[in-house]
C-alpha positions as CSV (number, residue, x, y, z in Angstrom):
1,X,72.6,17.0,-21.3
2,X,70.0,17.6,-24.4
3,X,67.7,15.7,-22.9
4,X,67.2,17.6,-20.1
5,X,66.2,21.1,-20.3
6,X,65.9,21.8,-16.7
7,X,69.4,21.1,-16.6
8,X,70.2,23.7,-19.5
9,X,68.4,26.0,-17.9
10,X,69.9,26.3,-14.6
11,X,73.2,26.4,-16.0
12,X,71.8,29.3,-17.9
13,X,70.7,30.8,-15.0
14,X,74.3,30.6,-13.1
15,X,76.5,31.6,-15.8
16,X,74.1,34.1,-17.5
17,X,74.8,36.0,-20.4
18,X,77.5,38.4,-20.0
19,X,80.6,37.2,-21.9
20,X,83.6,38.7,-20.4
21,X,85.9,36.1,-17.8
22,X,83.2,33.8,-18.7
23,X,85.8,31.2,-18.7
24,X,86.5,31.7,-15.3
25,X,83.4,31.4,-13.8
26,X,82.8,28.1,-15.7
27,X,85.3,26.6,-14.2
28,X,84.3,27.8,-10.5
29,X,81.0,26.2,-11.8
30,X,82.6,23.2,-12.9
31,X,84.4,22.9,-9.3
32,X,80.6,23.8,-8.1
33,X,79.3,20.6,-9.2
34,X,82.7,18.5,-8.5
35,X,81.9,19.1,-4.9
36,X,78.3,18.6,-5.0
37,X,79.6,15.0,-6.5
38,X,81.7,14.4,-4.1
39,X,79.5,14.8,-1.5
40,X,76.7,12.4,-3.2
41,X,79.5,10.2,-3.6
42,X,80.3,10.3,-0.1
43,X,76.7,9.5,1.3
44,X,76.1,6.8,-1.0
45,X,79.2,5.3,0.5
46,X,78.2,5.9,4.1
47,X,74.5,4.3,3.4
48,X,76.2,1.2,1.5
49,X,79.8,0.3,2.4
50,X,81.0,0.7,6.3
51,X,80.2,-1.2,9.3
52,X,77.1,1.0,10.4
53,X,76.0,1.4,6.9
54,X,72.3,0.3,6.1
55,X,72.8,-2.2,3.1
56,X,75.1,-4.2,5.5
57,X,72.7,-4.5,8.6
58,X,69.8,-5.6,5.8
59,X,72.7,-8.0,4.5
60,X,73.1,-9.2,8.2
61,X,69.5,-10.1,8.7
62,X,68.9,-11.9,5.8
63,X,71.7,-14.1,6.5
64,X,70.4,-14.7,10.1
65,X,66.9,-15.3,8.7
66,X,68.7,-18.0,6.2
67,X,70.5,-19.6,9.1
68,X,66.8,-20.1,11.3
69,X,65.0,-21.6,8.3
70,X,68.0,-23.9,7.9
71,X,67.9,-24.7,11.8
72,X,63.6,-24.9,11.6
73,X,64.0,-27.5,8.0
74,X,66.4,-29.6,10.3
75,X,63.5,-29.4,13.2
76,X,61.1,-30.3,10.9
77,X,62.4,-33.5,9.6
78,X,63.4,-35.0,12.8
79,X,60.2,-34.0,13.6
80,X,59.1,-36.5,10.7
81,X,61.4,-39.0,11.5
82,X,60.1,-39.1,14.8
83,X,56.1,-39.4,14.0
84,X,57.3,-42.1,11.7
85,X,58.9,-44.0,13.9
86,X,56.0,-43.4,16.5
87,X,53.3,-44.4,14.0
88,X,55.1,-47.5,13.3
89,X,55.5,-48.1,17.3
90,X,51.6,-47.9,18.3
91,X,50.2,-49.3,15.4
92,X,48.7,-52.1,16.9
93,X,47.7,-50.2,20.0
94,X,45.6,-48.0,17.1
95,X,44.3,-50.5,15.8
96,X,42.8,-52.1,19.2
97,X,41.5,-48.7,20.4
98,X,39.8,-48.1,17.0
99,X,37.9,-51.2,17.8
100,X,37.2,-50.6,21.0
101,X,35.8,-47.3,19.8
102,X,33.7,-49.1,17.4
103,X,32.6,-51.3,19.5
104,X,31.9,-48.5,22.1
105,X,29.3,-46.7,19.4
106,X,27.8,-49.6,18.6
107,X,26.7,-50.4,21.9
108,X,25.7,-46.9,22.6
109,X,24.0,-47.2,19.6
110,X,22.2,-50.1,20.8
111,X,21.7,-49.1,23.9
112,X,20.2,-45.7,22.8
113,X,17.9,-48.0,20.6
114,X,16.4,-50.1,23.2
115,X,16.0,-46.9,25.2
116,X,13.6,-45.8,22.3
117,X,11.8,-49.1,22.1
118,X,11.5,-48.9,25.7
119,X,10.2,-45.3,25.7
120,X,7.9,-46.4,22.9
121,X,6.6,-49.5,24.0
122,X,6.0,-48.0,27.6
123,X,4.1,-45.4,26.5
124,X,1.9,-47.6,24.7
125,X,1.6,-49.9,27.9
126,X,1.0,-46.4,29.7
127,X,-1.7,-45.6,27.2
128,X,-3.2,-49.0,27.5
129,X,-3.6,-48.7,31.3
130,X,-4.9,-45.3,31.0
131,X,-7.6,-46.3,28.6
132,X,-8.6,-49.3,30.6
133,X,-8.9,-46.7,33.7
134,X,-10.5,-43.9,32.0
135,X,-7.7,-41.8,32.5
136,X,-8.1,-40.7,28.9
137,X,-6.6,-37.2,28.8
138,X,-3.3,-39.2,30.4
139,X,-3.9,-41.7,27.3
140,X,-4.0,-38.2,24.5
141,X,-0.8,-37.0,26.4
142,X,1.4,-40.2,25.7
143,X,-0.4,-39.9,22.1
144,X,1.1,-36.7,21.9
145,X,4.8,-37.8,23.0
146,X,4.8,-40.7,20.4
147,X,4.1,-38.0,17.5
148,X,7.1,-35.9,18.7
149,X,9.3,-38.5,19.3
150,X,8.6,-40.1,15.9
151,X,8.9,-36.4,14.6
152,X,12.1,-36.3,16.1
153,X,12.7,-39.5,15.0
154,X,12.9,-38.5,11.1
155,X,16.1,-38.4,10.1
156,X,17.9,-41.4,12.3
157,X,18.6,-44.2,9.5
158,X,16.9,-46.5,11.9
159,X,14.1,-47.3,9.4
160,X,12.5,-50.6,10.9
161,X,12.0,-48.6,14.2
162,X,10.5,-46.0,12.6
163,X,8.1,-47.9,10.9
164,X,7.3,-49.3,14.3
165,X,6.3,-46.2,15.8
166,X,4.9,-45.2,13.0
167,X,2.2,-48.1,13.0
168,X,2.3,-48.0,16.8
169,X,1.0,-44.3,16.5
170,X,-2.1,-45.2,13.7
171,X,-3.1,-47.7,15.9
172,X,-3.6,-45.6,19.1
173,X,-5.0,-42.6,16.6
174,X,-7.5,-45.3,15.5
175,X,-8.3,-46.3,19.2
176,X,-8.4,-42.8,20.6
177,X,-10.2,-41.5,17.4
178,X,-12.7,-43.9,17.6
179,X,-12.7,-43.9,21.3
180,X,-13.6,-39.9,21.0
181,X,-15.7,-40.1,17.8
182,X,-18.3,-42.4,19.2
183,X,-19.0,-40.0,22.3
184,X,-18.7,-36.6,19.5
185,X,-21.8,-38.6,17.5
186,X,-24.0,-39.7,20.6
187,X,-23.5,-35.7,21.6
188,X,-24.0,-34.4,18.1
189,X,-27.3,-36.8,18.0
190,X,-28.3,-35.7,21.7
191,X,-27.9,-31.8,19.9
192,X,-30.0,-32.8,17.4
193,X,-27.4,-31.9,15.2
194,X,-28.3,-30.4,12.5
195,X,-30.4,-28.0,14.2
196,X,-32.6,-25.2,12.5
197,X,-32.2,-21.8,13.5
198,X,-34.7,-21.4,15.5
199,X,-32.9,-24.3,17.6
200,X,-29.9,-22.3,16.9
201,X,-30.8,-18.9,19.2
202,X,-32.8,-21.6,21.7
203,X,-28.9,-21.2,23.8
204,X,-30.5,-22.9,26.9
205,X,-30.8,-26.1,25.7
206,X,-27.7,-26.2,23.9
207,X,-25.6,-24.7,26.0
208,X,-26.1,-27.8,28.2
209,X,-24.0,-30.1,25.5
210,X,-21.5,-26.9,24.9
211,X,-18.1,-28.1,27.6
212,X,-18.7,-32.0,26.3
213,X,-18.5,-30.8,22.8
214,X,-15.6,-28.7,23.6
215,X,-13.9,-31.2,25.7
216,X,-14.3,-34.1,23.1
217,X,-13.5,-31.6,19.8
218,X,-10.7,-30.7,21.6
219,X,-9.3,-34.1,22.2
220,X,-10.3,-34.6,18.1
221,X,-8.0,-32.0,17.5
222,X,-5.1,-33.6,19.7
223,X,-5.4,-37.2,17.9
224,X,-5.5,-36.2,14.7
225,X,-3.2,-37.3,12.1
226,X,-1.8,-34.8,9.9
227,X,-3.5,-35.7,6.8
228,X,-6.9,-37.4,5.7
229,X,-7.4,-39.6,3.0
230,X,-10.1,-39.4,0.0
231,X,-9.5,-42.9,-1.4
232,X,-13.3,-43.1,-1.8
233,X,-13.2,-41.1,-4.7
234,X,-11.1,-41.7,-8.1
235,X,-6.9,-40.9,-8.8
236,X,-8.0,-36.9,-10.6
237,X,-10.5,-35.6,-8.0
238,X,-8.3,-37.3,-5.4
239,X,-5.5,-34.3,-6.8
240,X,-8.0,-31.7,-7.0
241,X,-9.2,-32.9,-3.1
242,X,-5.5,-32.8,-1.9
243,X,-5.8,-28.8,-0.8
244,X,-8.6,-29.8,1.3
245,X,-7.4,-32.8,3.2
246,X,-6.5,-30.8,6.1
247,X,-9.7,-30.3,7.8
248,X,-9.8,-30.9,11.5
249,X,-11.8,-34.2,12.6
250,X,-14.7,-32.3,14.8
251,X,-15.3,-30.3,11.3
252,X,-15.6,-33.7,9.6
253,X,-18.1,-35.1,11.6
254,X,-20.0,-32.2,12.4
255,X,-20.3,-32.5,7.7
256,X,-21.1,-35.9,7.9
257,X,-25.3,-35.1,7.6
258,X,-24.5,-32.3,5.2
259,X,-22.3,-34.8,3.2
260,X,-25.4,-37.3,2.8
261,X,-27.8,-34.3,2.2
262,X,-25.8,-32.9,-1.0
263,X,-25.3,-36.0,-2.8
264,X,-28.8,-37.3,-2.0
265,X,-30.1,-34.2,-3.5
266,X,-27.2,-33.6,-6.1
267,X,-26.2,-36.6,-7.5
268,X,-28.2,-39.7,-9.7
269,X,-31.1,-39.6,-10.8
270,X,-33.0,-37.0,-8.3
271,X,-35.1,-34.0,-9.8
272,X,-33.2,-32.0,-7.7
273,X,-30.0,-32.6,-9.8
274,X,-29.8,-31.0,-12.7
275,X,-27.0,-30.1,-14.8
276,X,-28.1,-26.6,-16.2
277,X,-29.1,-25.3,-12.3
278,X,-25.9,-25.8,-10.7
279,X,-26.8,-22.5,-9.2
280,X,-29.1,-25.1,-6.6
281,X,-26.1,-26.4,-5.2
282,X,-23.9,-23.9,-5.0
283,X,-26.6,-21.5,-3.3
284,X,-27.4,-24.7,-0.5
285,X,-23.7,-24.7,0.1
286,X,-23.9,-20.8,0.6
287,X,-27.2,-21.1,2.9
288,X,-25.2,-24.0,5.5
289,X,-22.4,-21.4,5.3
290,X,-24.2,-18.6,6.2
291,X,-26.6,-20.3,9.4
292,X,-24.1,-22.2,10.9
293,X,-20.9,-20.3,10.8
294,X,-21.5,-18.6,14.1
295,X,-21.6,-21.5,16.0
296,X,-19.0,-23.2,14.0
297,X,-16.7,-20.1,15.4
298,X,-18.5,-19.7,19.0
299,X,-18.4,-23.4,19.7
300,X,-15.2,-24.6,18.1
301,X,-13.1,-21.3,18.0
302,X,-12.1,-21.5,21.9
303,X,-11.1,-25.3,20.9
304,X,-8.9,-23.9,18.0
305,X,-7.4,-21.2,20.4
306,X,-6.5,-24.1,22.5
307,X,-4.5,-25.8,20.0
308,X,-2.7,-23.1,18.6
309,X,-4.7,-22.4,15.8
310,X,-7.0,-18.6,15.2
311,X,-10.8,-18.7,16.4
312,X,-11.7,-18.1,12.7
313,X,-9.9,-21.2,11.5
314,X,-12.7,-23.1,12.9
315,X,-14.9,-21.1,10.2
316,X,-12.8,-21.4,7.5
317,X,-12.0,-25.0,8.0
318,X,-16.3,-25.4,8.1
319,X,-16.3,-24.0,4.8
320,X,-13.1,-25.3,3.4
321,X,-14.8,-29.2,4.6
322,X,-18.5,-27.7,2.4
323,X,-16.1,-27.2,-0.3
324,X,-15.4,-30.8,-1.1
325,X,-18.6,-31.5,-2.4
326,X,-18.6,-28.9,-4.8
327,X,-15.0,-29.5,-6.3
328,X,-16.5,-33.5,-7.1
329,X,-19.8,-31.9,-8.4
330,X,-17.7,-29.6,-10.3
331,X,-15.5,-31.5,-11.8
332,X,-18.3,-33.9,-12.5
333,X,-20.6,-31.7,-14.4
334,X,-17.7,-29.8,-16.1
335,X,-16.1,-32.9,-17.6
336,X,-19.4,-34.6,-18.9
337,X,-20.8,-31.5,-20.5
338,X,-17.6,-29.7,-22.3
339,X,-19.3,-30.5,-25.4
340,X,-22.7,-28.4,-24.6
341,X,-21.5,-24.5,-24.4
342,X,-25.1,-23.3,-22.9
343,X,-24.9,-26.0,-20.2
344,X,-21.3,-25.3,-20.1
345,X,-21.2,-21.4,-19.6
346,X,-23.7,-21.4,-17.0
347,X,-21.8,-23.7,-14.8
348,X,-18.5,-21.8,-15.1
349,X,-21.2,-18.8,-14.5
350,X,-22.0,-19.5,-11.5
351,X,-18.9,-20.9,-9.9
352,X,-17.2,-17.4,-10.3
353,X,-20.1,-15.8,-8.5
354,X,-19.7,-18.5,-5.9
355,X,-16.0,-18.4,-5.6
356,X,-16.5,-14.2,-5.8
357,X,-19.4,-14.1,-2.5
358,X,-17.3,-16.9,-0.3
359,X,-14.2,-14.0,-0.6
360,X,-16.1,-11.1,-0.2
361,X,-19.4,-11.9,1.7
362,X,-18.1,-14.7,3.8
363,X,-14.1,-13.7,4.1
364,X,-12.6,-17.0,2.5
365,X,-8.9,-16.8,2.4
366,X,-7.4,-15.9,-0.4
367,X,-4.7,-18.4,0.2
368,X,-7.1,-21.3,0.9
369,X,-7.8,-24.0,-1.7
370,X,-10.7,-22.5,-4.3
371,X,-13.1,-24.4,-6.5
372,X,-11.5,-22.1,-9.2
373,X,-8.8,-25.0,-9.0
374,X,-11.5,-27.2,-11.1
375,X,-12.0,-24.8,-13.5
376,X,-8.4,-24.8,-14.4
377,X,-7.5,-27.9,-15.3
378,X,-6.0,-28.2,-18.5
379,X,-9.0,-29.2,-20.3
380,X,-11.4,-27.7,-18.8
381,X,-9.7,-24.3,-18.6
382,X,-9.0,-24.3,-22.6
383,X,-12.8,-24.7,-23.2
384,X,-13.5,-22.0,-20.7
385,X,-11.2,-19.8,-22.1
386,X,-12.6,-20.6,-25.6
387,X,-15.9,-20.1,-24.9
388,X,-15.1,-16.0,-22.9
389,X,-13.8,-15.5,-26.8
390,X,-16.9,-17.0,-28.7
391,X,-19.1,-14.8,-26.4
392,X,-16.5,-11.9,-26.3
393,X,-16.9,-11.7,-30.3
394,X,-20.7,-12.0,-30.4
395,X,-20.9,-9.2,-28.1
396,X,-18.6,-7.2,-30.0
397,X,-20.5,-7.4,-33.3
398,X,-23.9,-6.7,-31.2
399,X,-21.6,-3.5,-30.0
400,X,-20.9,-2.5,-33.6
401,X,-24.4,-3.4,-35.1
402,X,-26.4,-0.9,-32.7
403,X,-27.4,1.9,-34.5
404,X,-26.7,4.3,-31.5
405,X,-23.1,3.0,-31.2
406,X,-21.8,6.2,-32.1
407,X,-23.9,8.5,-29.6
408,X,-22.1,10.2,-26.8
409,X,-23.1,9.2,-23.2
410,X,-20.2,11.5,-21.1
411,X,-19.0,14.7,-22.8
412,X,-15.8,15.9,-20.7
413,X,-13.2,18.3,-21.1
414,X,-11.0,15.1,-20.8
415,X,-12.9,12.5,-22.9
416,X,-15.9,12.4,-24.7
417,X,-17.5,8.5,-23.9
418,X,-20.1,6.7,-26.9
419,X,-22.2,3.7,-26.2
420,X,-19.9,1.9,-28.1
421,X,-16.6,2.3,-26.2
422,X,-19.0,1.9,-23.1
423,X,-19.9,-1.3,-24.1
424,X,-16.7,-2.5,-25.4
425,X,-14.9,-1.5,-22.2
426,X,-17.7,-2.9,-19.9
427,X,-17.1,-6.1,-21.6
428,X,-13.4,-6.2,-21.1
429,X,-13.7,-5.5,-17.4
430,X,-16.5,-8.0,-16.6
431,X,-13.6,-10.5,-17.9
432,X,-11.5,-9.0,-16.2
433,X,-14.3,-9.2,-12.5
434,X,-14.7,-13.2,-14.0
435,X,-10.8,-14.3,-13.7
436,X,-9.5,-11.9,-10.9
437,X,-9.9,-15.1,-8.6
438,X,-7.9,-17.2,-10.4
439,X,-4.8,-18.2,-8.1
440,X,-2.3,-18.5,-10.5
441,X,-0.8,-16.2,-12.3
442,X,-0.1,-17.8,-15.5
443,X,-4.0,-18.4,-15.5
444,X,-4.8,-14.6,-15.4
445,X,-1.5,-13.7,-18.4
446,X,-3.6,-16.1,-20.9
447,X,-7.0,-13.9,-19.5
448,X,-4.9,-10.7,-20.2
449,X,-3.8,-11.9,-23.7
450,X,-7.2,-12.5,-24.9
451,X,-8.0,-8.8,-23.6
452,X,-5.2,-7.5,-25.8
453,X,-6.5,-9.4,-28.8
454,X,-10.4,-8.3,-28.4
455,X,-8.8,-4.8,-27.7
456,X,-7.1,-5.3,-31.3
457,X,-9.3,-6.6,-33.3
458,X,-12.0,-3.6,-32.1
459,X,-9.1,-1.7,-33.2
460,X,-9.1,-2.7,-36.6
461,X,-13.5,-3.0,-37.0
462,X,-13.1,0.5,-36.2
463,X,-10.6,1.6,-38.9
464,X,-12.4,-0.9,-41.7
465,X,-15.4,0.7,-40.8
466,X,-14.4,4.6,-40.8
467,X,-12.6,3.1,-44.6
468,X,-16.1,2.2,-45.3
469,X,-18.0,5.5,-44.2
470,X,-16.6,9.0,-43.2
471,X,-20.1,9.9,-41.4
472,X,-19.3,9.2,-37.5
473,X,-15.4,10.3,-38.2
474,X,-15.1,12.6,-34.7
475,X,-17.2,10.0,-32.8
476,X,-15.3,6.8,-33.7
477,X,-11.8,9.6,-33.0
478,X,-13.4,9.5,-29.2
479,X,-14.2,6.1,-28.8
480,X,-10.4,5.5,-29.5
481,X,-9.4,8.6,-27.4
482,X,-11.5,6.8,-24.5
483,X,-10.4,3.4,-24.5
484,X,-6.8,4.4,-25.0
485,X,-7.6,6.8,-22.4
486,X,-9.3,3.9,-20.0
487,X,-6.3,1.3,-20.6
488,X,-4.0,3.4,-19.4
489,X,-6.0,4.3,-15.8
490,X,-6.8,0.1,-15.8
491,X,-3.0,-0.5,-16.2
492,X,-2.3,1.4,-12.8
493,X,-4.1,-0.8,-10.8
494,X,-2.9,-3.3,-8.2
495,X,-4.4,-6.3,-10.7
496,X,-2.8,-5.1,-13.9
497,X,0.4,-4.0,-12.0
498,X,0.7,-7.1,-10.5
499,X,0.4,-9.1,-13.8
500,X,2.9,-6.9,-15.4
501,X,5.6,-7.7,-12.9
502,X,4.9,-11.7,-13.6
503,X,5.0,-11.1,-17.0
504,X,8.0,-8.7,-16.9
505,X,9.6,-11.9,-14.2
506,X,8.7,-15.1,-17.1
507,X,10.1,-12.6,-20.0
508,X,13.6,-11.9,-18.3
509,X,13.8,-15.9,-17.4
510,X,13.0,-16.7,-21.0
511,X,16.1,-14.4,-21.9
512,X,18.3,-15.3,-19.2
513,X,18.3,-19.1,-20.7
514,X,19.2,-17.6,-23.5
515,X,21.3,-14.9,-22.9
516,X,24.0,-14.2,-20.5
517,X,23.3,-10.5,-19.9
518,X,19.7,-9.2,-20.7
519,X,17.7,-6.0,-19.6
520,X,14.9,-5.7,-17.3
521,X,12.0,-5.6,-19.2
522,X,10.0,-3.8,-16.4
523,X,11.7,-0.4,-16.2
524,X,11.0,0.2,-19.6
525,X,7.0,-1.0,-19.5
526,X,4.7,1.1,-18.0
527,X,1.2,-1.3,-18.2
528,X,0.4,-4.2,-19.6
529,X,-1.0,-2.6,-22.2
530,X,1.3,-0.4,-23.9
531,X,1.5,-2.1,-27.2
532,X,-2.6,-1.8,-27.6
533,X,-1.8,1.9,-26.0
534,X,0.4,2.2,-28.7
535,X,-1.1,1.1,-31.5
536,X,-4.7,2.6,-30.6
537,X,-2.9,5.4,-30.5
538,X,-1.7,5.6,-34.3
539,X,-5.3,4.4,-34.4
540,X,-6.1,8.4,-33.4
541,X,-3.3,9.9,-35.5
542,X,-5.0,8.3,-38.7
543,X,-8.0,9.2,-37.7
544,X,-7.0,12.9,-36.9
545,X,-5.7,13.0,-40.5
546,X,-9.0,11.1,-42.4
547,X,-11.4,13.9,-40.3
548,X,-8.8,16.8,-41.1
549,X,-8.8,15.7,-45.1
550,X,-12.6,16.0,-44.6
551,X,-12.5,19.3,-43.6
552,X,-9.7,20.3,-45.8
553,X,-11.3,18.9,-48.9
554,X,-14.4,21.0,-48.0
555,X,-12.4,24.3,-47.7
556,X,-10.5,23.7,-50.7
557,X,-14.2,23.2,-53.0
558,X,-15.3,26.1,-51.6
559,X,-12.1,28.6,-52.2
560,X,-12.2,27.8,-56.3
561,X,-12.7,31.9,-56.7
562,X,-10.5,32.7,-54.3
563,X,-7.9,30.9,-56.2
564,X,-8.5,32.2,-59.2
565,X,-9.2,35.9,-57.8
566,X,-7.4,38.3,-59.8
567,X,-4.5,38.7,-57.7
568,X,-2.1,40.7,-60.2
569,X,-4.9,43.7,-61.3
570,X,-5.6,44.3,-57.3
571,X,-5.8,47.8,-56.4
572,X,-2.9,48.7,-53.6
573,X,-4.7,49.3,-50.2
574,X,-3.6,53.1,-48.8
575,X,-4.7,52.1,-45.1
576,X,-4.2,48.9,-43.5
577,X,-6.7,49.7,-40.8
578,X,-9.9,50.3,-42.9
579,X,-8.9,46.6,-44.8
580,X,-11.9,44.3,-45.6
581,X,-11.2,41.0,-46.4
582,X,-11.0,39.8,-49.9
583,X,-14.7,39.0,-51.3
584,X,-14.1,35.8,-53.0
585,X,-11.9,34.3,-49.9
586,X,-15.0,35.4,-47.1
587,X,-16.9,32.3,-47.7
588,X,-13.5,29.5,-47.6
589,X,-12.6,31.7,-44.4
590,X,-16.1,31.1,-42.7
591,X,-16.6,28.0,-43.3
592,X,-13.2,26.9,-42.4
593,X,-14.1,28.8,-38.8
594,X,-17.0,27.1,-38.6
595,X,-15.5,23.2,-38.7
596,X,-13.0,24.0,-36.7
597,X,-15.8,25.1,-34.5
598,X,-17.5,22.2,-34.9
599,X,-15.0,20.3,-34.3
600,X,-14.2,22.0,-30.4
601,X,-17.9,21.2,-29.4
602,X,-17.8,17.9,-30.6
603,X,-14.3,16.6,-29.4
604,X,-12.3,16.8,-25.7
605,X,-9.7,19.1,-24.8
606,X,-6.5,17.1,-25.4
607,X,-8.1,15.7,-29.3
608,X,-8.8,18.9,-30.0
609,X,-5.5,20.3,-29.3
610,X,-3.7,17.8,-31.5
611,X,-6.3,18.6,-34.5
612,X,-6.6,21.9,-34.6
613,X,-2.5,22.4,-35.0
614,X,-2.8,19.6,-38.1
615,X,-5.7,21.9,-39.6
616,X,-3.7,25.1,-39.7
617,X,-0.4,23.2,-41.2
618,X,-3.1,22.1,-43.8
619,X,-4.4,25.2,-44.3
620,X,-1.2,27.0,-43.8
621,X,0.4,24.3,-47.0
622,X,-2.8,25.1,-49.4
623,X,-2.8,28.8,-49.6
624,X,1.1,28.8,-50.1
625,X,1.1,25.9,-52.5
626,X,-2.6,26.6,-53.9
627,X,-3.0,30.3,-54.2
628,X,0.4,32.0,-53.3
629,X,2.6,29.7,-55.9
630,X,-0.5,29.3,-58.4
631,X,-1.2,32.7,-59.2
632,X,0.7,36.3,-60.0
633,X,0.6,38.8,-57.7
634,X,0.6,42.9,-58.1
635,X,1.0,44.7,-55.1
636,X,-2.3,45.2,-54.1
637,X,-2.9,41.3,-54.5
638,X,0.6,40.8,-52.2
639,X,-0.9,43.3,-50.0
640,X,-4.3,41.4,-49.8
641,X,-2.9,38.2,-49.1
642,X,-0.9,38.9,-46.3
643,X,-4.1,41.4,-44.4
644,X,-6.4,37.8,-45.1
645,X,-3.8,35.7,-43.6
646,X,-3.0,38.4,-40.7
647,X,-6.3,39.3,-40.2
648,X,-8.0,36.9,-40.7
649,X,-7.2,33.4,-40.5
650,X,-4.5,34.1,-37.5
651,X,-7.6,35.1,-35.8
652,X,-9.1,32.3,-36.2
653,X,-6.3,30.4,-34.2
654,X,-5.9,33.0,-31.4
655,X,-8.8,30.9,-29.8
656,X,-6.5,28.5,-29.0
657,X,-3.3,29.7,-28.6
658,X,-1.9,33.2,-27.9
659,X,0.7,32.4,-30.4
660,X,-1.0,31.4,-33.9
661,X,2.1,33.0,-36.1
662,X,4.1,29.8,-35.1
663,X,1.8,27.2,-36.7
664,X,1.7,29.4,-40.4
665,X,4.9,30.9,-39.8
666,X,6.3,29.6,-42.9
667,X,3.4,31.3,-45.1
668,X,3.4,34.6,-43.0
669,X,7.2,34.4,-44.4
670,X,5.9,33.8,-48.4
671,X,3.3,37.0,-48.1
672,X,6.3,39.2,-46.3
673,X,9.0,38.1,-49.5
674,X,5.9,38.8,-51.9
675,X,5.4,42.3,-50.3
676,X,8.6,43.1,-50.7
677,X,9.1,43.9,-47.4
678,X,12.5,46.0,-46.8
679,X,14.6,44.5,-44.4
680,X,13.1,41.2,-44.0
681,X,15.3,38.2,-43.9
682,X,12.8,34.8,-44.2
683,X,14.3,32.5,-41.7
684,X,12.2,29.3,-42.3
685,X,12.1,29.0,-46.6
686,X,15.3,27.9,-48.5
687,X,16.9,30.2,-50.9
688,X,15.1,28.5,-53.8
689,X,11.7,29.0,-52.5
690,X,12.2,32.7,-52.0
691,X,13.5,32.8,-55.4
692,X,9.9,31.2,-56.3
693,X,8.4,33.2,-54.6
694,X,9.5,36.5,-56.3
695,X,9.2,35.2,-59.4
696,X,4.9,35.6,-58.2
697,X,5.6,39.2,-58.8
698,X,4.7,41.0,-62.1
699,X,6.3,44.6,-61.3
700,X,9.6,45.5,-59.4
701,X,9.5,46.8,-56.8
702,X,12.0,47.2,-53.6
703,X,15.3,44.9,-53.4
704,X,15.1,41.9,-51.1
705,X,18.0,41.9,-49.4
706,X,18.6,37.6,-48.8
707,X,22.0,38.1,-47.7
């Protein structure tokens, strides 16, 4: 009962607090409880005991279900026994049927095999008959059917049949291609291909051949195999040309004279083959593209469209075919002149310019093969990036040795651009333009690493120069600030954002190999230049500190008389409105003001807004330590110092903020403590500092309440 407080509360409420006839009421309440107990017992018994109780019904149902389960188990055992007997009786029959089914499958496969073989043979015979009867279009249709059948059978296990149809397709491909190539060559000769620009414009003569040209080109595309071989080149060059292999046969044919001209003029001991003049063969290829691309689209574009391609693909294939010659030539020249820096560098420059012109002027697709793949071969790329580093260092030295490097080119409220900053960022921007056309992000990341290394080296050079001389501190500060500002803007363009994404993917992949859980780097990185911007901001803070220290050095030098003034015997001020600045402090405050104004004119707004609060803090600390705590003050001296701070120092900073007092609040509190202002309670000053300030007074005035 004690553990059930609710029962005790109910009993107390029932019996009440009247002790008269308590026993009688207890007996009655006991009887009530017994009646309740009896009712509850009867209710429970009616549910559990008796023919209509729920418990009995549940038990009966369980018993019935148990009997049904037993019956099912008996039936299952009987079925198992029957199945075992049936299996034993039918084992011989099943063996016979299984053999019959296997024989049927074998015969069906043989029938299908012979049907395919018959189809292949019949199509091959039909092609022969069609060609003999000069129904070449029908022969091409049969050839296409054979190609489709070969594709459909590519997954079946009949190796010999697949080998047979493949060899047969190759045979008919050679036959058909030779058949149409002969006519195509004759047509090209009749057209006097490759014709001059005057002949291109003279459509009357050429239009006579257009229908025949397009018909033969259409047939050549239809009978072409998926790939072209380049067995005439060495293994390494063949790997480079692998991406250029899917060029249609009509394009290959019209490129034959260009190929002969190219390798005649730009290989061997010809005078036109000069390794230090790569622009000769590159400009020649560009001129061919310029002169003949319109003809290729007009004549071959409709043929491409009929064969399920885009009309413009004919122009792209024409360019791709010409690039084969360029790739072979570049690979040869770059491999032979890796040790000659000037020649190597010139070839790289011209190759990049060539690639840029292809993409920008002739709209060569980005997903098509690029001649830059020659440059990204391991040994060539290693040489290239080292050359970029070497010439970048030379250019950096020239920039830093320029006599006018700290000259301001552009002054803006957000930044000041110096000659030094502009030249260095132009160097980096040019490098970005050069490597941005590379196809693989991993190659771009290596150049990005070179750029960040150059940024850090440049910053260190600026800092080292600042240590040697403080003459151009504000210009150095503007230089670092402008570079940091520009890097942040660069980081938001698509080129560097894509590199950030790829870099984060690589870092996450590396982390996933070493850790089961890792965080997304992309969530915390803003740009690929985050580390560089952080280091440049640290350099800016250091230069700001040096710049303010230089100003404070000048101020302290001028302030010698102010620090040694006779503060302890100055006359008291009767009226603050008639106050004039302390004579000894005039030059000090003027020097401070002039230097602050000079900074305001020479630094951009964002930098100056970081600089003047530092100066305010330094000036406040100087006056607190070197003037207030270094002298003894009478009432007049304390009043003069407070008025100097209120009416001279505060107005200096009021030009730049509406609340200048918060930047020198500690000094203001100290001056008010020194003046024994009644009911003033310092907030920033500590108790020991207040005690130290009070000791600066040589006379006793009102007691300052510190409580």
